[in-house]
SERO-4910 file (N, C-alpha, C, O; in steps of 0.05 Angstrom, whole numbers):
BEGIN
 pado doro    nc1    nc2    nc3   cac1   cac2   cac3    cc1    cc2    cc3    oc1    oc2    oc3
  Met    A     17    -24      0      0      0      0     18     25      0     33     29     19
  Ser    A     15     41    -21     31     66    -22     18     87     -5     -7     91     -6
  Thr    A     34    102     10     23    124     27     18    149     11      7    168     21
  Ser    A     27    150    -15     24    174    -31     -1    173    -48     -8    194    -60
  Leu    A    -15    151    -50    -38    148    -66    -63    145    -49    -62    136    -26
  Val    A    -86    154    -60   -111    151    -46   -120    122    -46   -123    110    -68
  Pro    A   -124    110    -23   -132     82    -22   -161     78    -29   -178     96    -24
  Val    A   -167     55    -40   -195     47    -45   -198     19    -33   -183      1    -39
  Val    A   -218     15    -17   -224    -11     -5   -249    -22    -18   -271    -11    -15
  Phe    A   -246    -44    -31   -269    -58    -44   -279    -80    -25   -263    -96    -15
  Ile    A   -305    -80    -21   -317    -98     -2   -339   -115    -16   -359   -103    -25
  His    A   -335   -140    -18   -354   -157    -32   -377   -166    -13   -375   -161     11
  Gly    A   -397   -177    -25   -419   -187     -9   -420   -217     -7   -400   -230    -12
  Leu    A   -443   -228     -1   -446   -257      2   -442   -271    -25   -450   -261    -46
  Trp    A   -429   -294    -24   -426   -313    -46   -407   -305    -68   -403   -320    -87
  Leu    A   -393   -282    -65   -372   -276    -84   -346   -274    -70   -344   -265    -47
  His    A   -325   -284    -83   -298   -282    -72   -286   -255    -77   -294   -241    -95
  Ala    A   -267   -247    -60   -254   -221    -63   -241   -217    -90   -238   -195   -100
  Ser    A   -232   -239   -103   -220   -237   -129   -239   -226   -150   -230   -219   -172
  Ser    A   -265   -226   -145   -284   -215   -164   -280   -185   -169   -290   -174   -188
  Trp    A   -264   -172   -151   -259   -143   -154   -234   -138   -171   -227   -115   -176
  Gln    A   -220   -158   -181   -195   -154   -194   -197   -135   -218   -179   -117   -220
  Pro    A   -216   -137   -236   -218   -117   -257   -221    -88   -247   -210    -70   -259
  Trp    A   -236    -85   -226   -240    -58   -214   -213    -48   -203   -206    -25   -206
  Gln    A   -199    -66   -189   -173    -58   -178   -154    -48   -200   -140    -28   -197
  Glu    A   -153    -63   -222   -136    -55   -244   -144    -28   -256   -126    -12   -262
  Leu    A   -170    -24   -259   -179      2   -270   -173     25   -251   -163     46   -260
  Phe    A   -178     21   -226   -172     43   -207   -143     48   -204   -134     71   -200
  Ser    A   -126     27   -206    -97     31   -206    -89     49   -230    -72     66   -227
  Gln    A   -101     44   -253    -94     59   -277   -102     89   -273    -90    106   -287
  His    A   -121     94   -256   -129    122   -251   -116    134   -226   -125    154   -216
  Gly    A    -95    121   -217    -78    133   -195    -87    127   -167    -77    140   -149
  Phe    A   -105    108   -163   -113    100   -136    -96     76   -127    -82     63   -143
  Asp    A    -98     70   -102    -84     47    -90   -105     28    -79   -113     31    -56
  Pro    A   -114      9    -95   -137     -8    -87   -129    -33    -71   -108    -45    -76
  Val    A   -146    -41    -53   -144    -67    -39   -172    -79    -38   -192    -65    -37
  Ala    A   -172   -106    -38   -198   -120    -37   -195   -143    -17   -192   -166    -26
  Pro    A   -196   -138      8   -193   -159     28   -218   -177     29   -240   -167     24
  Gly    A   -214   -202     34   -237   -220     38   -250   -216     64   -240   -202     82
  Trp    A   -272   -230     68   -286   -230     94   -270   -247    114   -253   -262    106
  Pro    A   -277   -245    140   -263   -262    160   -266   -291    153   -288   -301    147
  Gly    A   -244   -306    153   -245   -335    148   -244   -342    119   -241   -366    112
  Glu    A   -246   -323    101   -246   -329     72   -219   -338     62   -198   -327     71
  Gly    A   -218   -358     45   -194   -368     34   -181   -349     14   -194   -331      4
  Ala    A   -156   -354      9   -141   -336    -10   -151   -340    -38   -148   -321    -55
  Thr    A   -162   -363    -44   -172   -368    -71   -201   -379    -70   -211   -386    -48
  Val    A   -214   -379    -93   -241   -391    -94   -240   -420    -86   -257   -429    -70
  Ala    A   -221   -435    -97   -219   -463    -91   -215   -468    -61   -227   -486    -50
  Glu    A   -198   -453    -49   -193   -456    -20   -218   -450     -4   -224   -463     16
  Ser    A   -232   -429    -12   -257   -422      3   -278   -443      0   -293   -449     19
  Arg    A   -280   -455    -23   -300   -477    -27   -292   -502    -11   -310   -517     -3
  Ala    A   -266   -506     -8   -257   -530      6   -261   -528     36   -263   -549     50
  Arg    A   -263   -504     47   -266   -500     76   -289   -481     83   -285   -460     94
  Pro    A   -313   -489     77   -336   -471     82   -340   -465    111   -350   -444    119
  Glu    A   -332   -484    129   -337   -480    157   -321   -456    168   -328   -445    189
  Ser    A   -300   -447    154   -283   -425    164   -298   -398    164   -289   -380    178
  Val    A   -319   -396    149   -334   -370    148   -360   -372    163   -374   -352    166
  Ala    A   -368   -395    172   -394   -399    185   -396   -382    211   -377   -381    227
  Gly    A   -419   -370    215   -424   -356    240   -417   -327    241   -426   -313    260
  Phe    A   -402   -317    222   -396   -288    223   -420   -271    216   -435   -277    197
  Gly    A   -424   -250    231   -446   -232    226   -438   -204    217   -414   -200    212
  Ile    A   -457   -186    214   -451   -160    203   -431   -145    220   -412   -133    209
  Asp    A   -434   -145    246   -414   -131    263   -386   -143    261   -367   -128    262
  Asp    A   -384   -169    259   -358   -182    255   -345   -173    230   -321   -166    230
  Val    A   -360   -172    208   -349   -164    182   -342   -134    182   -321   -126    172
  Thr    A   -359   -118    194   -353    -89    196   -328    -84    212   -311    -68    204
  Gly    A   -325    -98    234   -301    -95    251   -276   -104    236   -254    -92    238
  His    A   -278   -125    220   -256   -135    204   -247   -113    184   -223   -108    182
  Tyr    A   -265   -101    170   -258    -81    150   -250    -55    164   -234    -40    153
  Ala    A   -261    -49    187   -252    -25    202   -223    -27    209   -208     -8    208
  Gly    A   -214    -52    216   -186    -56    221   -168    -51    196   -147    -40    198
  Val    A   -179    -60    173   -164    -56    148   -162    -26    143   -140    -16    136
  Val    A   -184    -11    146   -184     18    140   -164     32    159   -149     50    150
  Arg    A   -165     26    184   -148     40    203   -118     34    198   -101     51    205
  Gly    A   -112     12    185    -84      6    178    -74     19    153    -50     15    147
  Leu    A    -90     34    139    -82     45    114    -66     71    116    -50     78     99
  Gly    A    -71     86    138    -56    111    142    -71    135    130    -66    158    138
  Arg    A    -89    131    111   -104    152     98   -133    143     95   -138    119     90
  Pro    A   -153    161     98   -181    153     95   -185    144     66   -178    158     47
  Pro    A   -197    120     62   -201    110     35   -228    117     23   -247    126     37
  Leu    A   -231    113     -3   -256    111    -16   -266     82    -11   -251     63    -16
  Leu    A   -290     79     -2   -302     53      4   -321     45    -18   -340     61    -25
  Val    A   -317     22    -30   -335     13    -52   -345    -15    -44   -330    -34    -43
  Gly    A   -371    -18    -39   -382    -43    -30   -405    -52    -48   -421    -36    -57
  His    A   -407    -78    -51   -429    -90    -67   -446   -108    -49   -434   -124    -34
  Ser    A   -472   -106    -51   -490   -123    -36   -486   -120     -6   -488    -97      4
  Phe    A   -479   -140      9   -473   -136     38   -448   -119     41   -446   -105     62
  Gly    A   -431   -119     22   -408   -100     22   -418    -71     21   -405    -54     33
  Gly    A   -440    -66      8   -451    -39      7   -463    -31     34   -461     -7     42
  Leu    A   -474    -50     48   -483    -44     76   -459    -38     94   -460    -19    109
  Ile    A   -438    -54     91   -414    -50    108   -402    -23    101   -393     -9    120
  Ala    A   -401    -16     76   -389     10     68   -405     33     81   -393     53     90
  Gln    A   -431     31     82   -447     52     95   -441     53    125   -439     75    136
  Lys    A   -439     30    138   -433     30    167   -405     43    172   -403     59    191
  Leu    A   -386     37    156   -359     48    159   -359     78    155   -347     93    170
  Leu    A   -373     87    134   -375    116    129   -388    130    152   -380    152    160
  Gly    A   -409    117    163   -423    129    186   -407    130    211   -413    145    229
  Gln    A   -386    113    212   -367    113    235   -344    132    230   -325    133    246
  Gly    A   -344    146    208   -322    165    202   -297    152    192   -275    163    194
  Leu    A   -300    128    180   -276    113    172   -270    113    142   -254     97    132
  Gly    A   -283    131    127   -278    133     99   -282    162     90   -298    177    102
  Arg    A   -269    170     68   -273    197     58   -297    199     40   -308    220     36
  Ala    A   -306    176     29   -330    174     13   -337    145     10   -320    127     14
  Ala    A   -361    139      2   -369    111     -1   -389    107    -24   -404    125    -31
  Val    A   -388     83    -36   -406     75    -57   -419     49    -49   -405     30    -43
  Ala    A   -445     49    -48   -460     25    -41   -475     15    -65   -495     26    -74
  Ile    A   -465     -7    -77   -476    -18   -102   -496    -41    -95   -488    -61    -83
  Asp    A   -521    -37   -103   -541    -57    -96   -538    -67    -68   -536    -91    -63
  Pro    A   -539    -48    -48   -532    -55    -21   -554    -71     -7   -578    -66    -11
  Ala    A   -546    -90     10   -565   -104     27   -581    -84     44   -570    -63     51
  Gln    A   -606    -91     50   -623    -72     64   -613    -66     92   -606    -83    107
  Ile    A   -614    -40     98   -607    -31    125   -632    -28    142   -654    -29    131
  Lys    A   -629    -25    167   -652    -22    185   -667      3    177   -656     24    173
  Gly    A   -693      0    175   -710     22    167   -722     19    139   -742     31    133
  Val    A   -710      2    123   -721     -4     97   -744    -24    100   -741    -45    112
  Lys    A   -768    -17     91   -791    -33     95   -800    -49     70   -815    -68     72
  Ala    A   -790    -41     47   -797    -55     22   -787    -83     23   -764    -88     31
  Leu    A   -804   -102     15   -796   -130     15   -808   -144    -10   -828   -159     -7
  Pro    A   -797   -140    -34   -808   -151    -58   -806   -182    -58   -788   -193    -45
  Phe    A   -823   -195    -73   -822   -224    -75   -795   -234    -86   -785   -254    -76
  Ala    A   -784   -220   -106   -759   -229   -118   -737   -230    -96   -720   -248    -97
  Gln    A   -737   -211    -78   -717   -211    -56   -721   -234    -37   -702   -247    -29
  Leu    A   -746   -240    -31   -753   -263    -14   -743   -289    -27   -732   -306    -13
  Arg    A   -749   -292    -53   -740   -316    -66   -710   -318    -68   -699   -340    -65
  Ser    A   -696   -296    -72   -667   -297    -73   -655   -305    -46   -634   -319    -46
  Gly    A   -667   -296    -25   -657   -302      2   -665   -329     13   -655   -338     34
  Phe    A   -684   -342     -1   -695   -367     10   -674   -390     14   -677   -405     33
  Pro    A   -654   -392     -3   -634   -413      2   -621   -412     30   -612   -432     40
  Val    A   -621   -388     42   -611   -385     70   -634   -383     89   -635   -398    109
  Leu    A   -653   -365     84   -674   -359    104   -694   -382    106   -710   -382    125
  Gly    A   -693   -401     87   -712   -423     88   -707   -443    111   -724   -459    117
  Ser    A   -684   -441    124   -678   -458    147   -665   -442    169   -643   -431    164
  Pro    A   -677   -440    192   -665   -425    215   -637   -435    222   -621   -419    232
  Ala    A   -631   -460    217   -605   -471    224   -583   -458    208   -560   -459    215
  Asn    A   -590   -446    185   -570   -433    168   -558   -408    181   -537   -398    171
  Arg    A   -570   -399    202   -558   -376    216   -530   -382    226   -513   -364    228
  Arg    A   -525   -407    233   -499   -415    244   -481   -429    223   -459   -437    229
  Arg    A   -491   -431    198   -477   -446    178   -466   -428    156   -472   -405    154
  Ala    A   -449   -440    140   -441   -429    114   -459   -442     92   -463   -466     93
  Val    A   -468   -426     74   -487   -436     54   -476   -430     26   -464   -408     21
  Ser    A   -478   -449      8   -470   -445    -20   -495   -443    -38   -516   -454    -31
  Leu    A   -493   -429    -60   -514   -428    -79   -510   -449   -101   -487   -457   -107
  Thr    A   -532   -458   -113   -530   -474   -137   -528   -456   -161   -532   -432   -158
  Ala    A   -521   -467   -184   -520   -450   -208   -547   -438   -214   -548   -415   -223
  Ala    A   -568   -453   -209   -595   -443   -215   -602   -420   -196   -615   -400   -204
  Gln    A   -595   -423   -170   -600   -402   -151   -584   -377   -157   -594   -354   -155
  Phe    A   -559   -380   -166   -543   -358   -174   -555   -344   -198   -555   -320   -200
  Arg    A   -565   -360   -217   -578   -349   -241   -601   -331   -234   -604   -310   -246
  Tyr    A   -618   -339   -214   -641   -323   -207   -632   -298   -191   -642   -276   -197
  Gly    A   -614   -302   -172   -607   -280   -155   -587   -260   -166   -588   -236   -161
  Phe    A   -568   -270   -183   -547   -253   -194   -549   -249   -224   -547   -227   -234
  Gly    A   -553   -271   -238   -549   -271   -267   -575   -270   -283   -575   -278   -307
  Asn    A   -597   -261   -272   -622   -261   -286   -623   -243   -310   -639   -247   -329
  Ala    A   -605   -222   -311   -605   -204   -334   -583   -212   -354   -577   -197   -373
  Leu    A   -572   -236   -351   -550   -245   -368   -558   -269   -385   -577   -282   -378
  Pro    A   -543   -274   -406   -546   -299   -420   -539   -322   -401   -522   -319   -383
  Gln    A   -552   -345   -404   -547   -368   -387   -517   -375   -385   -507   -380   -364
  Ala    A   -504   -375   -408   -475   -383   -409   -458   -364   -392   -440   -373   -378
  Glu    A   -464   -338   -393   -448   -319   -377   -453   -323   -348   -435   -321   -331
  Ser    A   -478   -327   -340   -485   -331   -312   -470   -356   -302   -459   -355   -280
  Asp    A   -471   -377   -317   -457   -402   -309   -427   -398   -306   -415   -409   -288
  Asp    A   -415   -383   -324   -387   -377   -323   -379   -362   -298   -360   -368   -285
  Leu    A   -395   -341   -292   -390   -325   -267   -393   -342   -242   -378   -339   -223
  Phe    A   -413   -360   -243   -417   -378   -220   -393   -395   -215   -384   -397   -192
  Glu    A   -382   -406   -236   -358   -424   -233   -333   -408   -225   -316   -418   -211
  Arg    A   -332   -383   -235   -307   -368   -231   -305   -355   -203   -283   -353   -192
  Tyr    A   -328   -346   -192   -326   -329   -168   -341   -338   -144   -336   -328   -122
  Thr    A   -360   -357   -146   -377   -362   -122   -364   -379   -101   -348   -397   -107
  Ile    A   -370   -372    -76   -359   -387    -53   -381   -390    -32   -401   -375    -33
  Pro    A   -378   -408    -13   -397   -409     10   -395   -384     27   -374   -372     29
  Ser    A   -417   -376     38   -418   -352     55   -435   -356     80   -452   -374     80
  Pro    A   -429   -341    101   -445   -345    126   -474   -336    122   -480   -317    108
  Gly    A   -492   -351    134   -520   -345    132   -529   -323    151   -549   -310    147
  Arg    A   -513   -319    173   -521   -300    194   -527   -272    184   -547   -260    193
  Pro    A   -511   -259    167   -518   -232    158   -545   -229    146   -559   -209    149
  Leu    A   -554   -250    131   -581   -248    118   -603   -248    139   -622   -233    137
  Phe    A   -600   -264    160   -620   -264    182   -620   -238    196   -641   -227    203
  Glu    A   -596   -226    201   -594   -201    215   -607   -178    199   -621   -161    210
  Ala    A   -603   -178    173   -616   -158    156   -646   -162    154   -661   -143    154
  Ala    A   -654   -187    151   -682   -193    147   -699   -185    171   -722   -177    167
  Phe    A   -688   -188    195   -703   -182    219   -695   -156    233   -700   -151    256
  Ala    A   -681   -139    217   -670   -114    229   -691    -96    240   -686    -83    261
  Asn    A   -714    -94    227   -734    -75    237   -749    -85    262   -765    -70    273
  Phe    A   -743   -109    270   -754   -120    295   -734   -121    318   -740   -131    340
  Ala    A   -710   -112    313   -688   -114    332   -679    -85    339   -667    -72    322
  Pro    A   -684    -76    363   -676    -48    370   -647    -42    366   -639    -20    359
  Arg    A   -630    -62    371   -601    -58    368   -590    -74    345   -569    -87    348
  Ser    A   -603    -74    323   -595    -90    300   -568    -81    289   -563    -57    287
  Pro    A   -551   -100    282   -526    -93    269   -529    -82    241   -510    -71    230
  Ala    A   -554    -83    230   -559    -71    204   -567    -42    206   -574    -30    186
  Lys    A   -566    -31    230   -571     -2    234   -547     14    224   -525      7    230
  Val    A   -553     36    210   -532     53    199   -538     82    208   -562     89    211
  Ala    A   -517     97    213   -520    125    221   -528    142    197   -511    155    185
  Thr    A   -554    142    189   -563    156    165   -565    186    169   -567    201    149
  Asp    A   -565    196    194   -570    224    198   -545    241    203   -547    265    208
  Arg    A   -522    229    200   -497    244    204   -493    265    182   -497    259    159
  Ile    A   -486    289    190   -482    310    170   -452    315    166   -444    329    147
  Asp    A   -435    302    182   -406    307    180   -392    283    166   -367    281    168
  Arg    A   -407    266    153   -394    243    139   -386    252    111   -393    274    102
  Gly    A   -372    234     98   -365    239     70   -388    233     51   -408    223     60
  Pro    A   -384    240     25   -405    235      5   -412    205      2   -394    188      6
  Leu    A   -437    199     -5   -446    172     -8   -461    169    -34   -479    185    -40
  Leu    A   -454    149    -50   -468    143    -75   -482    116    -73   -469     96    -66
  Phe    A   -507    115    -79   -521     90    -82   -522     83   -112   -527    101   -129
  Val    A   -517     58   -119   -519     48   -146   -539     25   -147   -537      7   -131
  Ser    A   -558     27   -165   -579      6   -166   -581     -6   -194   -583      9   -214
  Gly    A   -580    -32   -195   -587    -46   -220   -617    -51   -220   -628    -64   -203
  Gln    A   -631    -39   -239   -660    -39   -238   -673    -65   -245   -698    -68   -243
  Ala    A   -657    -85   -253   -668   -112   -257   -659   -131   -236   -662   -156   -238
  Asp    A   -647   -121   -214   -636   -137   -192   -658   -152   -178   -679   -141   -171
  His    A   -654   -178   -174   -673   -195   -158   -664   -196   -129   -682   -196   -111
  Thr    A   -638   -196   -123   -629   -199    -96   -633   -174    -80   -642   -175    -57
  Val    A   -627   -151    -91   -633   -125    -79   -648   -108   -100   -636    -92   -114
  Pro    A   -674   -112   -101   -689    -97   -121   -687    -67   -119   -680    -56    -98
  Asp    A   -691    -54   -141   -688    -24   -143   -703    -10   -121   -693     10   -110
  Val    A   -727    -19   -114   -743     -6    -94   -729     -7    -66   -733     11    -50
  Val    A   -714    -28    -61   -699    -30    -36   -677     -9    -35   -673      4    -14
  Thr    A   -662     -7    -57   -640     13    -57   -652     42    -55   -640     58    -41
  Arg    A   -674     47    -69   -686     73    -68   -696     79    -40   -695    102    -30
  Ser    A   -706     59    -26   -716     62      1   -693     69     20   -696     86     38
  Ala    A   -670     56     17   -647     62     33   -637     90     28   -630    105     47
  His    A   -637     98      3   -629    126     -4   -647    146     10   -637    167     19
  Arg    A   -673    141     11   -691    160     24   -687    162     54   -693    183     65
  Leu    A   -676    142     66   -671    143     95   -650    164    102   -648    171    126
  Tyr    A   -635    173     83   -614    193     88   -624    222     84   -608    241     85
  Arg    A   -650    225     81   -661    252     76   -656    271     99   -655    296     95
  Gly    A   -652    261    123   -647    278    146   -618    288    148   -612    304    166
  Ser    A   -601    280    130   -573    289    129   -568    309    107   -578    304     84
  Ser    A   -553    330    112   -546    349     91   -521    341     76   -513    354     57
  Ala    A   -509    319     84   -485    309     70   -493    298     42   -516    291     38
  Val    A   -475    298     24   -480    289     -4   -489    260     -4   -475    243      6
  Thr    A   -513    255    -15   -523    228    -18   -537    226    -45   -558    239    -49
  Glu    A   -526    210    -63   -537    209    -90   -544    181    -98   -535    161    -86
  Leu    A   -561    179   -119   -570    153   -129   -566    152   -159   -573    170   -173
  Lys    A   -554    130   -168   -550    125   -197   -563     98   -203   -556     78   -191
  Gln    A   -581     98   -223   -595     73   -231   -585     64   -258   -582     81   -276
  Phe    A   -581     38   -261   -573     26   -286   -595      8   -295   -600    -13   -284
  Pro    A   -609     16   -317   -632      0   -327   -622    -28   -336   -600    -31   -346
  Asp    A   -639    -48   -333   -634    -75   -343   -609    -88   -333   -598   -105   -346
  Arg    A   -600    -80   -309   -576    -92   -297   -584   -107   -272   -600    -97   -256
  Gly    A   -574   -131   -268   -580   -148   -245   -559   -146   -224   -542   -128   -224
  His    A   -560   -164   -205   -541   -163   -182   -513   -169   -190   -494   -165   -174
  Ser    A   -509   -179   -214   -482   -185   -224   -468   -161   -236   -447   -164   -248
  Leu    A   -479   -137   -233   -469   -114   -248   -440   -107   -242   -428    -92   -257
  Thr    A   -429   -116   -220   -400   -110   -214   -381   -131   -227   -357   -126   -228
  Ile    A   -392   -153   -237   -374   -174   -247   -380   -183   -275   -364   -198   -287
  Asp    A   -403   -175   -286   -410   -185   -313   -397   -168   -334   -381   -150   -328
  Gln    A   -405   -173   -359   -392   -159   -382   -396   -129   -382   -382   -115   -396
  Gly    A   -415   -119   -367   -420    -91   -365   -408    -77   -341   -415    -54   -335
  Trp    A   -390    -90   -327   -379    -79   -303   -365    -52   -307   -366    -35   -290
  Arg    A   -352    -49   -330   -336    -25   -334   -353      1   -334   -345     21   -324
  Ala    A   -377     -1   -345   -395     23   -345   -401     32   -316   -402     56   -310
  Val    A   -405     12   -299   -410     19   -270   -385     30   -257   -387     50   -243
  Ala    A   -363     17   -262   -338     26   -250   -330     54   -259   -321     70   -243
  Glu    A   -334     59   -285   -326     86   -295   -345    108   -284   -336    130   -280
  Tyr    A   -370    101   -279   -388    120   -267   -379    126   -238   -379    149   -229
  Val    A   -371    105   -224   -361    109   -196   -336    127   -196   -334    144   -179
  Leu    A   -318    122   -215   -294    139   -217   -302    168   -222   -291    186   -210
  Glu    A   -320    172   -241   -329    199   -247   -342    213   -223   -336    236   -218
  Trp    A   -359    198   -209   -372    209   -186   -351    216   -164   -353    238   -152
  Ala    A   -332    198   -159   -312    203   -139   -296    229   -146   -290    245   -128
  Thr    A   -290    232   -171   -276    256   -180   -292    281   -174   -281    302   -165
  Arg    A   -318    280   -179   -336    303   -174   -337    310   -144   -342    333   -137
  Gln    A   -332    289   -127   -333    294    -98   -305    302    -87   -302    304    -63
  Gly    A   -286    305   -105   -259    313    -97   -242    290    -88   -220    294    -77
  Val    A   -250    266    -94   -234    242    -88   -221    233   -114   -233    219   -130
  Arg    A   -196    241   -117   -181    236   -142   -157    219   -137   -145    219   -115
  Gly    A   -150    203   -158   -126    187   -156   -101    204   -160    -79    194   -159
***
């Protein structure tokens, strides 16, 4: 990590390995940033290693993952740009609300406490975990068909299957339960400091064909920040699903994030 460059911390969500950020890391490096993409607690160094040891990630919750990335951020020496996808987008919001980033981007972020929208597509996407209470303590893997519905629904079948083979890993079920029941838990780990006025800029990115985090969920989260005068913006990508950070259209999303960061004064 160079101390002379602006760091970027990429935070993935459930079922994707940290290596899924590699194209983004290369692009941000080319634009003068210093990117890192740490895995979740217990995650293997490779997809194969992670699949071979699913028990190593079982049981970790939102607070565990947030604390893990908070340690990464504090070790950088400079406040980073935080870019998170899915549950990584929720984590990025929590870190920004704790004053641990200079700006954050939440791409198709998992629902935070206060979001009441619950579309059928989201329920179906979460059913592989939420369908069994025992999964709260387990690591859960998706099948290719489940990945196709939750991530690759806006893609050709062949591309969805290729991404499934290349990037998917087992993930802890606990964060999904914590997010799903956040509005019934007074001290939910999915609660975010949405009313802070002294935080850095925040961008929400929504794929409007997303099944896992439907557009209405991202828009609902964006509205929860209305009480803050800090910069909070929303960018919607039509016809894009939950795979928008890893599929053939990833560059359009990444380049918009770079442009937005530059407008907020976060330059490489």
